[in-house]
DOGU-609257 format. One record per residue: x, y, z of N, C-alpha, C, O, CB in turn. Coordinates in steps of 0.1 Angstrom, whole numbers. Glycine has a CB too. Example, Ala and Ser with C-alpha at 12.3 -4.5 7.8 and 13.67 -1.06 7.14 Angstrom:
DOGU-609257
[[132,-57,78],[123,-45,78],[132,-33,78],[142,-33,85],[113,-45,90]] [[128,-22,71],[137,-11,71],[129,0,79],[134,11,80],[141,-6,57]] 
END
This chain:
DOGU-609257
[[-283,12,-813],[-267,7,-817],[-271,-8,-814],[-276,-12,-804],[-252,14,-806]] [[-267,-17,-827],[-269,-32,-825],[-259,-37,-816],[-248,-31,-816],[-268,-41,-837]] [[-261,-48,-808],[-250,-53,-802],[-241,-62,-809],[-245,-66,-820],[-254,-59,-792]] [[-229,-65,-804],[-222,-73,-811],[-223,-87,-809],[-225,-92,-798],[-210,-70,-810]] [[-221,-96,-822],[-227,-110,-818],[-216,-116,-807],[-205,-112,-806],[-229,-120,-834]] [[-224,-127,-799],[-216,-133,-792],[-205,-141,-797],[-207,-148,-807],[-221,-140,-786]] [[-195,-141,-790],[-183,-150,-797],[-187,-165,-793],[-194,-168,-784],[-166,-146,-789]] [[-182,-171,-800],[-182,-189,-801],[-170,-192,-792],[-161,-196,-799],[-178,-196,-817]] [[-169,-192,-779],[-160,-194,-772],[-156,-210,-775],[-144,-211,-774],[-164,-191,-758]] [[-161,-220,-778],[-157,-232,-782],[-148,-231,-794],[-141,-241,-796],[-169,-240,-785]] [[-146,-222,-800],[-139,-224,-812],[-126,-214,-811],[-118,-214,-820],[-149,-220,-825]] [[-125,-206,-799],[-116,-195,-797],[-106,-203,-788],[-111,-212,-780],[-123,-181,-790]] [[-96,-201,-789],[-83,-203,-780],[-77,-196,-768],[-77,-183,-769],[-74,-202,-789]] [[-72,-199,-757],[-66,-194,-749],[-52,-199,-745],[-46,-207,-754],[-74,-193,-740]] [[-46,-197,-734],[-33,-202,-735],[-34,-216,-728],[-24,-222,-725],[-22,-191,-729]] [[-46,-219,-725],[-47,-235,-723],[-55,-244,-729],[-58,-255,-724],[-49,-238,-711]] [[-60,-239,-740],[-70,-247,-752],[-79,-238,-755],[-78,-226,-758],[-78,-261,-748]] [[-93,-246,-755],[-105,-240,-759],[-110,-230,-747],[-109,-232,-735],[-116,-252,-762]] [[-116,-219,-751],[-118,-209,-744],[-135,-211,-735],[-140,-201,-730],[-117,-197,-755]] [[-139,-221,-735],[-152,-224,-730],[-154,-221,-717],[-166,-218,-713],[-154,-236,-732]] [[-142,-223,-708],[-146,-218,-696],[-146,-201,-691],[-147,-197,-680],[-139,-226,-688]] [[-145,-192,-704],[-144,-179,-702],[-156,-172,-699],[-155,-162,-693],[-137,-173,-711]] [[-169,-177,-705],[-181,-172,-699],[-185,-171,-686],[-190,-161,-680],[-190,-178,-703]] [[-181,-185,-680],[-182,-184,-666],[-173,-178,-656],[-176,-175,-645],[-183,-195,-661]] [[-161,-176,-661],[-152,-168,-652],[-156,-152,-655],[-151,-144,-647],[-135,-172,-654]] [[-163,-148,-665],[-165,-135,-667],[-179,-130,-659],[-182,-119,-656],[-165,-134,-682]] [[-188,-143,-656],[-200,-141,-650],[-194,-139,-635],[-199,-130,-627],[-211,-153,-653]] [[-185,-148,-632],[-181,-149,-618],[-177,-134,-612],[-178,-132,-600],[-168,-160,-616]] [[-173,-124,-619],[-167,-112,-618],[-178,-101,-612],[-176,-90,-606],[-160,-109,-632]] [[-189,-106,-616],[-201,-97,-611],[-207,-102,-599],[-213,-94,-592],[-212,-97,-621]] [[-205,-115,-595],[-210,-123,-586],[-208,-118,-572],[-199,-110,-570],[-206,-135,-587]] [[-216,-122,-560],[-215,-119,-546],[-203,-125,-539],[-199,-119,-528],[-227,-125,-539]] [[-196,-134,-543],[-186,-143,-536],[-175,-136,-540],[-172,-136,-552],[-186,-158,-539]] [[-165,-130,-528],[-152,-126,-532],[-140,-135,-534],[-129,-130,-537],[-150,-118,-522]] [[-144,-148,-532],[-133,-160,-534],[-135,-162,-551],[-125,-163,-559],[-138,-175,-523]] [[-147,-163,-554],[-151,-167,-567],[-145,-159,-577],[-141,-164,-587],[-163,-166,-569]] [[-145,-145,-572],[-143,-133,-581],[-125,-133,-582],[-120,-129,-592],[-151,-116,-574]] [[-118,-138,-571],[-105,-136,-570],[-98,-147,-579],[-87,-146,-584],[-102,-135,-556]] [[-108,-159,-579],[-103,-171,-588],[-106,-168,-602],[-98,-173,-611],[-110,-185,-584]] [[-116,-162,-605],[-120,-155,-620],[-106,-147,-624],[-100,-149,-634],[-135,-142,-619]] [[-103,-139,-616],[-93,-129,-621],[-80,-135,-623],[-72,-132,-631],[-92,-117,-613]] [[-79,-145,-614],[-65,-151,-616],[-66,-163,-629],[-58,-167,-637],[-58,-158,-600]] [[-77,-166,-628],[-81,-174,-642],[-77,-168,-654],[-67,-171,-661],[-97,-176,-644]] [[-86,-159,-657],[-81,-152,-667],[-69,-143,-670],[-64,-140,-682],[-89,-146,-669]] [[-66,-140,-661],[-53,-134,-663],[-40,-143,-669],[-30,-139,-676],[-51,-129,-651]] [[-42,-157,-664],[-33,-165,-670],[-39,-170,-680],[-31,-177,-687],[-27,-174,-662]] [[-50,-170,-686],[-53,-176,-696],[-54,-164,-709],[-49,-166,-720],[-65,-185,-693]] [[-61,-155,-707],[-61,-148,-719],[-50,-137,-718],[-50,-130,-728],[-76,-140,-721]] [[-41,-135,-711],[-28,-128,-713],[-19,-132,-704],[-13,-124,-695],[-30,-114,-712]] [[-16,-146,-705],[-8,-152,-700],[7,-146,-701],[12,-146,-713],[-11,-164,-703]] [[15,-140,-689],[28,-137,-690],[28,-124,-702],[38,-121,-708],[38,-151,-694]] [[17,-120,-704],[16,-109,-715],[12,-113,-728],[9,-105,-737],[28,-102,-716]] [[13,-126,-728],[9,-130,-744],[-8,-130,-743],[-15,-134,-734],[15,-146,-750]] [[-12,-125,-757],[-26,-125,-760],[-26,-138,-770],[-17,-143,-776],[-31,-110,-766]] [[-41,-141,-770],[-46,-154,-777],[-57,-149,-785],[-61,-137,-784],[-51,-167,-766]] [[-65,-159,-794],[-76,-154,-801],[-86,-150,-794],[-94,-142,-799],[-80,-163,-808]] [[-88,-154,-780],[-98,-152,-773],[-100,-139,-768],[-111,-133,-766],[-98,-161,-764]] [[-85,-135,-764],[-84,-122,-759],[-91,-110,-761],[-96,-103,-752],[-74,-120,-762]] [[-91,-109,-774],[-100,-96,-780],[-113,-96,-776],[-118,-85,-774],[-102,-96,-794]] [[-119,-107,-774],[-133,-111,-769],[-137,-108,-759],[-149,-105,-756],[-134,-123,-768]] [[-126,-106,-750],[-128,-105,-734],[-129,-89,-733],[-132,-84,-722],[-115,-112,-724]] [[-126,-83,-741],[-124,-68,-738],[-137,-62,-737],[-138,-54,-728],[-116,-60,-749]] [[-150,-66,-746],[-162,-58,-745],[-170,-65,-732],[-180,-58,-728],[-169,-59,-760]] [[-168,-75,-726],[-175,-79,-716],[-166,-73,-702],[-173,-70,-692],[-176,-95,-718]] [[-157,-72,-702],[-148,-65,-691],[-152,-48,-690],[-152,-43,-679],[-131,-68,-694]] [[-153,-42,-700],[-158,-29,-701],[-171,-27,-699],[-175,-17,-694],[-156,-23,-712]] [[-182,-38,-702],[-193,-38,-697],[-191,-35,-681],[-196,-26,-674],[-200,-51,-701]] [[-183,-45,-677],[-184,-48,-661],[-180,-35,-653],[-187,-31,-643],[-173,-61,-656]] [[-169,-27,-659],[-166,-18,-652],[-177,-5,-656],[-178,5,-649],[-151,-15,-654]] [[-185,-6,-667],[-195,6,-669],[-206,4,-660],[-214,13,-658],[-201,7,-682]] [[-207,-9,-654],[-218,-10,-644],[-216,-10,-630],[-212,-19,-624],[-223,-21,-646]] [[-220,3,-623],[-215,7,-610],[-217,-5,-600],[-210,-6,-590],[-223,20,-604]] [[-226,-14,-604],[-229,-19,-590],[-219,-35,-593],[-220,-45,-586],[-249,-21,-587]] [[-208,-34,-605],[-200,-45,-602],[-189,-43,-591],[-183,-33,-588],[-194,-48,-614]] [[-187,-55,-586],[-179,-55,-573],[-164,-52,-579],[-162,-52,-591],[-180,-69,-564]] [[-154,-49,-570],[-140,-46,-574],[-138,-42,-586],[-131,-49,-593],[-132,-56,-571]] [[-144,-32,-592],[-143,-26,-604],[-128,-22,-608],[-123,-25,-619],[-152,-13,-604]] [[-120,-15,-596],[-106,-13,-602],[-100,-25,-604],[-91,-23,-612],[-97,-5,-595]] [[-101,-37,-601],[-96,-48,-602],[-97,-54,-617],[-88,-61,-624],[-103,-54,-593]] [[-111,-49,-621],[-116,-54,-637],[-107,-42,-645],[-103,-46,-656],[-137,-54,-641]] [[-105,-33,-642],[-99,-21,-648],[-83,-27,-651],[-79,-27,-662],[-99,-8,-637]] [[-77,-31,-641],[-64,-36,-640],[-64,-47,-650],[-57,-45,-660],[-60,-41,-626]] [[-72,-59,-648],[-73,-68,-657],[-76,-66,-674],[-72,-73,-684],[-82,-73,-653]] [[-84,-53,-672],[-86,-49,-688],[-72,-45,-696],[-68,-47,-707],[-97,-37,-690]] [[-67,-38,-686],[-54,-33,-693],[-43,-43,-694],[-32,-39,-698],[-49,-19,-686]] [[-44,-54,-690],[-34,-64,-691],[-40,-71,-702],[-31,-76,-709],[-31,-73,-678]] [[-50,-73,-706],[-58,-80,-717],[-54,-72,-729],[-49,-78,-738],[-74,-81,-715]] [[-56,-57,-729],[-57,-48,-741],[-39,-47,-742],[-35,-46,-754],[-68,-32,-738]] [[-31,-46,-734],[-17,-43,-735],[-5,-54,-732],[7,-53,-733],[-16,-33,-727]] [[-11,-63,-727],[0,-73,-721],[9,-69,-710],[3,-64,-700],[8,-78,-731]] [[21,-68,-709],[28,-64,-698],[40,-54,-703],[51,-55,-699],[33,-77,-691]] [[35,-44,-711],[46,-34,-717],[50,-24,-704],[42,-22,-694],[39,-23,-732]] [[61,-19,-706],[68,-10,-700],[66,6,-704],[65,10,-716],[81,-15,-701]] [[64,14,-693],[61,28,-700],[74,32,-705],[75,44,-707],[55,40,-691]] [[84,25,-707],[96,29,-712],[93,31,-729],[100,38,-736],[107,18,-708]] [[83,25,-734],[78,25,-747],[68,37,-750],[66,41,-762],[72,13,-750]] [[63,43,-741],[54,56,-744],[64,65,-747],[76,65,-743],[43,62,-733]] [[55,75,-758],[43,74,-765],[43,62,-771],[53,58,-776],[42,85,-775]] [[33,54,-772],[29,43,-779],[24,45,-792],[15,52,-795],[21,37,-773]] [[33,38,-801],[30,39,-814],[25,24,-819],[33,15,-823],[43,45,-822]] [[11,23,-819],[6,9,-824],[10,4,-837],[11,-8,-840],[-8,8,-825]] [[11,13,-845],[14,10,-863],[28,4,-860],[30,-8,-863],[14,26,-877]] [[38,11,-855],[51,6,-855],[50,-9,-846],[52,-20,-853],[61,18,-847]] [[46,-10,-833],[46,-20,-827],[41,-32,-831],[46,-43,-829],[43,-18,-819]] [[28,-28,-837],[23,-43,-844],[23,-43,-859],[14,-48,-866],[6,-46,-839]] [[35,-38,-865],[36,-40,-879],[39,-54,-883],[38,-57,-895],[47,-32,-884]] [[44,-63,-874],[45,-77,-880],[32,-84,-881],[30,-95,-887],[54,-86,-871]] [[24,-77,-876],[8,-86,-877],[3,-84,-892],[-6,-91,-898],[-6,-79,-864]] [[8,-76,-896],[3,-74,-912],[6,-85,-923],[-1,-86,-934],[10,-62,-917]] [[17,-92,-918],[23,-102,-928],[17,-119,-925],[20,-129,-931],[42,-101,-925]] [[8,-116,-916],[0,-132,-911],[-14,-131,-916],[-20,-121,-917],[-1,-135,-893]] [[-19,-143,-920],[-34,-144,-924],[-40,-154,-913],[-34,-158,-903],[-36,-149,-941]] [[-53,-157,-916],[-57,-166,-911],[-52,-182,-909],[-53,-189,-899],[-67,-165,-916]] [[-47,-185,-922],[-41,-196,-922],[-28,-199,-914],[-26,-210,-910],[-38,-198,-934]] [[-19,-190,-911],[-10,-189,-902],[-14,-189,-889],[-8,-196,-881],[-3,-178,-904]] [[-25,-183,-885],[-29,-181,-870],[-35,-200,-869],[-32,-206,-859],[-45,-165,-867]] [[-42,-205,-879],[-47,-220,-879],[-37,-229,-876],[-38,-237,-867],[-53,-224,-892]] [[-25,-227,-885],[-14,-234,-884],[-6,-235,-869],[0,-245,-864],[-6,-230,-894]] [[-6,-225,-864],[-1,-220,-850],[-9,-229,-841],[-4,-238,-834],[-4,-204,-847]] [[-22,-225,-839],[-28,-233,-830],[-30,-248,-832],[-34,-255,-822],[-39,-226,-827]] [[-28,-252,-844],[-31,-267,-846],[-17,-271,-840],[-18,-281,-833],[-35,-273,-863]] [[-4,-266,-841],[9,-271,-836],[6,-270,-819],[8,-278,-810],[23,-260,-843]] [[2,-258,-817],[4,-260,-804],[-9,-267,-793],[-7,-267,-781],[9,-245,-800]] [[-21,-272,-799],[-32,-278,-793],[-39,-290,-800],[-47,-297,-795],[-43,-268,-791]] [[-34,-292,-812],[-43,-302,-819],[-32,-315,-821],[-36,-327,-819],[-50,-295,-836]] [[-21,-311,-825],[-12,-321,-831],[-5,-331,-818],[-1,-325,-808],[1,-312,-841]] [[-6,-343,-819],[-3,-351,-806],[14,-353,-807],[20,-357,-798],[-12,-368,-807]] [[19,-349,-817],[35,-348,-819],[39,-335,-823],[45,-334,-834],[41,-358,-828]] [[38,-326,-815],[38,-310,-821],[52,-308,-827],[62,-313,-821],[36,-298,-808]] [[54,-302,-838],[67,-299,-839],[69,-283,-845],[69,-280,-856],[74,-310,-848]] [[69,-275,-832],[71,-261,-835],[79,-254,-845],[77,-243,-848],[74,-256,-825]] [[89,-261,-851],[97,-255,-864],[89,-255,-872],[91,-245,-879],[107,-262,-870]] [[79,-262,-875],[69,-261,-888],[62,-248,-886],[57,-245,-897],[58,-274,-888]] [[61,-239,-877],[56,-226,-877],[65,-216,-871],[59,-206,-866],[44,-227,-871]] [[78,-217,-870],[88,-211,-864],[87,-197,-870],[85,-187,-863],[101,-217,-866]] [[88,-196,-885],[88,-185,-894],[75,-175,-892],[74,-164,-896],[90,-190,-909]] [[65,-181,-886],[55,-173,-885],[50,-168,-869],[45,-157,-866],[44,-179,-893]] [[52,-179,-860],[47,-180,-848],[45,-165,-839],[35,-162,-833],[57,-189,-842]] [[62,-158,-842],[61,-146,-833],[50,-136,-837],[43,-128,-830],[75,-138,-832]] [[50,-138,-854],[40,-123,-859],[25,-130,-856],[15,-122,-855],[42,-117,-881]] [[23,-141,-855],[10,-146,-851],[5,-140,-838],[-6,-135,-837],[11,-162,-850]] [[15,-142,-827],[14,-136,-817],[11,-120,-814],[3,-116,-806],[24,-140,-812]] [[19,-112,-824],[17,-98,-825],[4,-97,-830],[-3,-88,-825],[26,-91,-834]] [[-1,-105,-841],[-15,-105,-845],[-27,-103,-836],[-37,-96,-836],[-18,-115,-852]] [[-22,-116,-825],[-33,-114,-814],[-32,-103,-806],[-43,-98,-802],[-34,-125,-806]] [[-18,-99,-802],[-19,-89,-793],[-26,-72,-799],[-31,-64,-792],[-3,-89,-786]] [[-25,-71,-815],[-30,-60,-818],[-46,-65,-821],[-54,-56,-825],[-22,-54,-829]] [[-48,-75,-819],[-66,-76,-822],[-71,-72,-807],[-82,-66,-805],[-72,-95,-828]] [[-64,-75,-796],[-68,-71,-785],[-67,-55,-781],[-75,-48,-775],[-62,-78,-777]] [[-54,-51,-787],[-55,-36,-784],[-64,-25,-793],[-68,-14,-790],[-40,-31,-785]] [[-67,-33,-805],[-78,-24,-812],[-94,-26,-805],[-103,-18,-804],[-78,-30,-830]] [[-94,-38,-801],[-108,-43,-794],[-108,-29,-782],[-117,-21,-780],[-107,-62,-786]] [[-98,-28,-775],[-101,-20,-764],[-100,-5,-769],[-105,4,-763],[-91,-23,-753]] [[-93,-3,-779],[-93,11,-786],[-106,16,-787],[-108,27,-782],[-86,12,-800]] [[-117,7,-795],[-130,9,-799],[-138,14,-786],[-148,21,-787],[-135,-5,-805]] [[-133,10,-772],[-140,15,-759],[-133,26,-754],[-135,30,-742],[-141,4,-747]] [[-125,32,-763],[-117,43,-754],[-128,57,-749],[-125,65,-740],[-103,48,-765]] [[-140,59,-758],[-150,66,-753],[-153,62,-734],[-153,70,-724],[-162,63,-765]] [[-156,50,-733],[-160,47,-719],[-147,49,-709],[-148,53,-697],[-165,31,-718]] [[-137,46,-714],[-123,49,-704],[-123,62,-704],[-119,67,-693],[-108,44,-709]] [[-127,69,-712],[-126,86,-709],[-137,91,-700],[-135,101,-693],[-128,95,-723]] [[-148,85,-700],[-158,85,-688],[-155,83,-675],[-159,89,-665],[-167,76,-690]] [[-146,73,-675],[-142,66,-661],[-132,76,-654],[-127,74,-643],[-135,52,-664]] [[-129,85,-662],[-120,96,-654],[-126,105,-646],[-119,112,-639],[-113,105,-661]] [[-139,107,-647],[-147,113,-637],[-156,105,-628],[-165,109,-622],[-154,123,-643]] [[-152,88,-628],[-156,80,-619],[-153,83,-605],[-143,86,-599],[-151,69,-623]] [[-169,82,-597],[-167,84,-582],[-155,75,-574],[-148,79,-565],[-182,80,-574]] [[-154,65,-579],[-143,55,-577],[-128,62,-577],[-123,63,-588],[-143,44,-588]] [[-121,67,-566],[-108,70,-573],[-98,62,-581],[-91,67,-590],[-103,73,-565]] [[-100,50,-576],[-91,40,-581],[-95,36,-593],[-85,34,-601],[-90,29,-574]] [[-108,35,-599],[-111,34,-611],[-109,44,-622],[-108,41,-634],[-121,31,-610]] [[-107,57,-618],[-105,68,-622],[-90,72,-626],[-85,78,-636],[-109,77,-613]] [[-83,65,-615],[-69,68,-617],[-62,56,-626],[-52,58,-633],[-62,69,-603]] [[-68,46,-625],[-66,34,-634],[-68,37,-650],[-60,35,-659],[-76,21,-629]] [[-82,43,-652],[-84,48,-665],[-76,57,-672],[-73,54,-684],[-95,55,-664]] [[-70,69,-665],[-59,77,-667],[-49,72,-675],[-46,76,-686],[-53,80,-656]] [[-43,61,-665],[-31,54,-668],[-32,44,-681],[-22,41,-688],[-27,47,-657]] [[-46,39,-683],[-49,33,-695],[-49,41,-705],[-44,36,-716],[-60,28,-694]] [[-53,52,-705],[-56,59,-717],[-40,67,-722],[-40,76,-730],[-70,69,-714]] [[-32,62,-717],[-19,69,-718],[-15,62,-733],[-8,66,-742],[-6,66,-703]] [[-21,50,-733],[-14,38,-743],[-24,41,-756],[-23,34,-766],[-16,19,-735]] [[-32,51,-756],[-43,53,-768],[-40,68,-771],[-50,76,-771],[-61,49,-764]] [[-29,73,-774],[-26,89,-774],[-33,96,-784],[-32,108,-784],[-10,94,-776]] [[-41,89,-795],[-48,97,-807],[-61,95,-804],[-69,93,-813],[-45,93,-822]] [[-65,93,-789],[-80,93,-789],[-84,110,-790],[-78,118,-784],[-86,86,-774]] [[-95,112,-798],[-97,128,-797],[-101,135,-783],[-107,129,-774],[-109,132,-807]] [[-96,146,-783],[-95,155,-772],[-91,147,-760],[-98,148,-750],[-109,162,-770]] [[-81,139,-759],[-76,130,-748],[-71,142,-740],[-76,144,-729],[-65,117,-752]] [[-62,151,-743],[-55,159,-734],[-64,166,-728],[-63,166,-716],[-44,166,-738]] [[-74,174,-736],[-83,182,-729],[-90,175,-716],[-90,180,-705],[-95,187,-738]] [[-96,160,-720],[-102,152,-709],[-92,151,-697],[-95,155,-686],[-106,137,-714]] [[-80,145,-700],[-69,144,-689],[-68,158,-679],[-70,158,-667],[-54,141,-696]] [[-66,168,-686],[-63,182,-681],[-74,187,-672],[-71,194,-662],[-63,192,-692]] [[-88,181,-676],[-100,186,-669],[-102,179,-655],[-109,184,-647],[-113,183,-679]] [[-94,169,-653],[-97,158,-641],[-94,169,-628],[-82,174,-627],[-84,141,-642]] [[-102,172,-619],[-101,178,-605],[-87,178,-600],[-81,168,-598],[-109,172,-595]] [[-83,193,-596],[-68,192,-591],[-70,188,-579],[-60,183,-574],[-59,205,-590]] [[-81,187,-572],[-83,182,-556],[-86,167,-555],[-92,163,-546],[-96,191,-548]] [[-82,156,-568],[-88,143,-568],[-76,134,-562],[-78,122,-561],[-94,139,-583]] [[-63,141,-558],[-52,132,-552],[-48,124,-561],[-45,130,-572],[-56,125,-540]] [[-48,108,-563],[-43,100,-571],[-49,99,-582],[-43,90,-588],[-41,89,-568]] [[-60,104,-589],[-68,107,-600],[-58,118,-607],[-52,116,-618],[-84,113,-594]] [[-58,130,-600],[-50,138,-608],[-34,134,-610],[-27,137,-620],[-51,152,-601]] [[-30,128,-601],[-15,122,-604],[-14,117,-616],[-8,122,-625],[-10,112,-593]] [[-22,104,-617],[-22,99,-628],[-26,103,-641],[-23,96,-651],[-25,92,-626]] [[-34,114,-641],[-37,122,-652],[-23,129,-656],[-17,128,-667],[-49,133,-647]] [[-18,136,-644],[-7,143,-649],[6,131,-656],[14,135,-664],[0,151,-635]] [[5,118,-653],[19,109,-659],[10,107,-672],[17,106,-682],[26,92,-649]] [[-1,106,-673],[-6,104,-687],[-3,116,-696],[1,114,-707],[-22,101,-687]] [[-5,125,-692],[-3,138,-701],[13,138,-703],[17,143,-713],[-10,154,-693]] [[21,134,-695],[37,135,-697],[40,127,-709],[49,130,-716],[45,128,-683]] [[31,117,-712],[37,108,-721],[30,110,-736],[34,104,-746],[34,92,-716]] [[19,120,-737],[15,122,-749],[23,127,-759],[33,133,-754],[6,129,-749]] [[24,126,-773],[33,129,-781],[35,143,-787],[45,146,-793],[32,122,-790]] [[24,151,-784],[24,162,-791],[29,174,-782],[31,171,-770],[10,163,-797]] [[30,185,-786],[34,197,-775],[25,200,-766],[14,199,-770],[36,209,-782]] [[25,203,-756],[12,208,-747],[5,217,-750],[12,227,-752],[13,211,-735]] [[-8,219,-752],[-16,228,-753],[-18,237,-740],[-14,234,-730],[-25,222,-758]] [[-26,247,-743],[-28,258,-729],[-35,252,-718],[-33,254,-706],[-38,271,-733]] [[-43,245,-721],[-52,235,-711],[-44,228,-703],[-44,229,-690],[-61,225,-719]] [[-37,221,-709],[-26,211,-702],[-18,217,-696],[-13,212,-686],[-17,201,-711]] [[-14,230,-699],[-1,235,-693],[-7,243,-680],[1,246,-671],[8,246,-705]] [[-22,247,-678],[-28,253,-670],[-30,243,-660],[-26,245,-648],[-40,260,-676]] [[-35,230,-664],[-35,220,-654],[-26,216,-644],[-27,214,-632],[-35,210,-661]] [[-12,217,-654],[-2,209,-648],[4,220,-640],[8,216,-629],[9,200,-659]] [[6,234,-642],[8,244,-634],[3,247,-622],[9,250,-613],[5,252,-639]] [[-13,244,-622],[-22,246,-610],[-18,232,-600],[-20,232,-588],[-39,247,-615]] [[-14,224,-606],[-9,209,-597],[4,214,-593],[8,208,-583],[-8,192,-606]] [[11,221,-597],[24,225,-589],[22,231,-575],[30,231,-565],[33,236,-598]] [[10,237,-574],[7,243,-562],[-1,234,-551],[-4,237,-540],[-2,255,-567]] [[-3,223,-557],[-12,212,-548],[-7,210,-535],[6,211,-534],[-12,197,-555]] [[-13,207,-522],[-8,203,-512],[-5,186,-511],[0,181,-501],[-16,208,-503]] [[-9,180,-520],[-7,165,-525],[4,166,-531],[6,172,-542],[-19,158,-534]] [[17,158,-521],[30,157,-530],[31,150,-542],[39,153,-551],[41,153,-524]] [[21,139,-540],[18,131,-553],[15,140,-565],[21,139,-576],[5,122,-550]] [[7,148,-563],[-1,158,-575],[13,167,-578],[17,168,-590],[-17,170,-567]] [[18,173,-569],[28,181,-573],[40,175,-580],[46,180,-590],[33,188,-561]] [[45,163,-575],[56,157,-584],[53,152,-596],[61,153,-605],[61,147,-579]] [[40,147,-597],[37,141,-611],[36,151,-622],[40,149,-634],[24,135,-610]] [[31,163,-617],[30,176,-625],[42,180,-631],[43,184,-643],[25,186,-616]] [[53,180,-620],[68,184,-621],[74,175,-635],[81,179,-644],[77,181,-605]] [[68,158,-632],[74,153,-641],[69,153,-656],[76,151,-665],[77,143,-637]] [[56,156,-655],[51,159,-672],[56,172,-677],[59,173,-689],[34,159,-675]] [[56,183,-667],[62,195,-674],[78,191,-679],[82,195,-689],[61,209,-663]] [[85,183,-672],[98,183,-676],[97,172,-687],[108,173,-693],[109,179,-664]] [[91,165,-691],[89,157,-701],[84,161,-714],[89,157,-725],[82,149,-697]] [[74,169,-713],[69,176,-724],[75,193,-727],[75,200,-737],[53,176,-721]] [[80,197,-715],[87,211,-721],[100,212,-713],[103,219,-703],[77,226,-718]] [[109,203,-719],[125,201,-706],[132,214,-711],[143,217,-705],[140,181,-709]] [[128,224,-722],[134,234,-725],[130,248,-719],[137,259,-719],[134,234,-738]] [[118,245,-714],[110,259,-710],[105,254,-696],[95,260,-692],[96,264,-722]] [[110,246,-690],[105,242,-677],[104,255,-666],[113,262,-664],[115,233,-671]] [[92,256,-660],[91,267,-648],[97,264,-637],[99,253,-634],[78,269,-643]] [[101,273,-631],[111,271,-620],[104,265,-608],[111,257,-601],[117,283,-615]] [[92,267,-607],[84,259,-598],[87,242,-603],[90,234,-594],[66,265,-600]] [[86,241,-612],[87,224,-615],[101,221,-612],[102,211,-605],[85,218,-630]] [[111,228,-615],[123,225,-612],[126,219,-598],[131,209,-594],[129,235,-615]] [[122,231,-592],[122,229,-576],[115,219,-568],[120,215,-557],[117,240,-572]] [[101,214,-574],[98,202,-572],[105,190,-574],[106,182,-566],[92,200,-576]] [[109,189,-586],[120,179,-590],[130,174,-581],[131,163,-576],[128,185,-601]] [[138,186,-579],[147,185,-570],[146,185,-556],[155,181,-548],[154,192,-572]] [[137,190,-551],[133,187,-539],[122,173,-533],[117,170,-522],[128,201,-535]] [[122,169,-544],[112,157,-539],[120,147,-531],[131,144,-535],[104,148,-553]] [[114,143,-521],[120,135,-510],[126,122,-515],[119,113,-520],[109,132,-501]] [[137,120,-514],[141,105,-521],[133,96,-513],[131,86,-520],[159,99,-520]] [[128,97,-501],[118,89,-496],[107,85,-500],[101,76,-494],[117,92,-488]] [[101,93,-512],[87,94,-516],[87,80,-521],[97,76,-527],[83,105,-527]] [[77,72,-519],[72,59,-518],[59,57,-525],[51,67,-526],[72,54,-505]] [[56,45,-530],[44,42,-537],[45,42,-553],[55,45,-560],[33,52,-531]] [[34,39,-557],[31,38,-571],[18,44,-573],[9,41,-565],[32,23,-576]] [[17,52,-584],[1,57,-585],[-4,45,-592],[3,37,-597],[-3,73,-595]] [[-19,44,-591],[-26,33,-595],[-27,33,-610],[-31,43,-616],[-39,33,-588]] [[-25,24,-613],[-24,21,-627],[-11,24,-636],[-12,26,-648],[-34,26,-632]] [[1,25,-626],[15,29,-634],[23,16,-625],[20,14,-613],[22,49,-632]] [[33,8,-632],[40,2,-626],[53,9,-621],[56,4,-610],[42,-7,-634]] [[60,18,-625],[72,23,-621],[66,33,-607],[56,39,-607],[81,32,-635]] [[75,33,-599],[72,40,-586],[74,56,-590],[82,60,-599],[83,35,-574]] [[66,63,-582],[70,78,-584],[82,84,-586],[85,91,-596],[68,84,-574]] [[89,80,-576],[104,83,-574],[110,79,-589],[115,88,-595],[110,73,-560]] [[110,68,-594],[114,65,-605],[110,75,-617],[118,78,-626],[111,52,-606]] [[101,77,-617],[94,87,-629],[101,101,-626],[103,108,-637],[76,89,-627]] [[106,107,-611],[112,116,-610],[127,116,-616],[133,125,-622],[111,117,-600]] [[130,103,-611],[149,102,-620],[149,103,-633],[157,109,-639],[159,86,-619]] [[138,96,-638],[138,98,-654],[136,112,-662],[139,116,-674],[128,89,-659]] [[129,118,-650],[127,134,-657],[139,142,-653],[143,151,-661],[113,142,-650]] [[144,140,-641],[159,146,-640],[170,142,-652],[177,150,-658],[165,141,-625]] [[171,128,-654],[178,124,-663],[173,134,-679],[182,139,-686],[176,109,-662]] [[162,134,-682],[158,140,-691],[164,154,-691],[171,159,-700],[145,139,-692]] [[163,161,-681],[170,176,-680],[182,176,-679],[188,187,-678],[166,184,-669]] [[191,164,-680],[205,163,-677],[211,168,-666],[221,175,-665],[211,168,-686]] [[202,162,-654],[208,167,-640],[208,153,-635],[213,151,-623],[198,179,-630]] 
END
């Protein structure tokens, strides 16, 4: 397989102008200096996914980040997955799951290269910029950049699926959460259902990802979720009950309802890769059931 051509960072933009600093930041992520790695994560977070906004450079950062996670010797791989999630998706809420990229990115279809060039010219090149001159296309151009980053990540979903079995639990858990945003990955439900029942937060994250898939659950999913209800790990039990409540609200097993109703009000923490606390997922599941 031929490798993709290296991007010309000098002609790409991020939130602060030309993206010439990006290669150095990416290189620092694999370095031995933890301070330099932290600075690189901070710089990339603020430049290529600034407050959720993606830029022309953002899509080109995806492949190097995936390569870093694919390399076992990379330090802080869970942090790199977290950064990848932000670059690919911005700052979305799981309220919009199941994700429908065709709907979310529809506005991108009405802009072209000349529109992007006009927006960049106003933002970075004009001495006296007049945003009103591009007001009619600026939002759609931002959607275009977001779509490009998403689709760049979509091309790497085979790697994301492999990470589900990663020996580092935080990588595997974050991979499951990331895959929830790519619901049409072939055999995704099977891959999520195949995560070991004894893997704690990884299984819990896979359960939550299964909760947000758009199609009715198959037998393999149901078997994995039902088995999770008997786990000694409360996070695994509760996340499985949440998934069953979302996917089978009219045919919820009694065991799942018991888990949801009995979930400790003090259950704390967030499953790696998910922004909503687990008790928030429980509240939404009960609401879905009309309770």
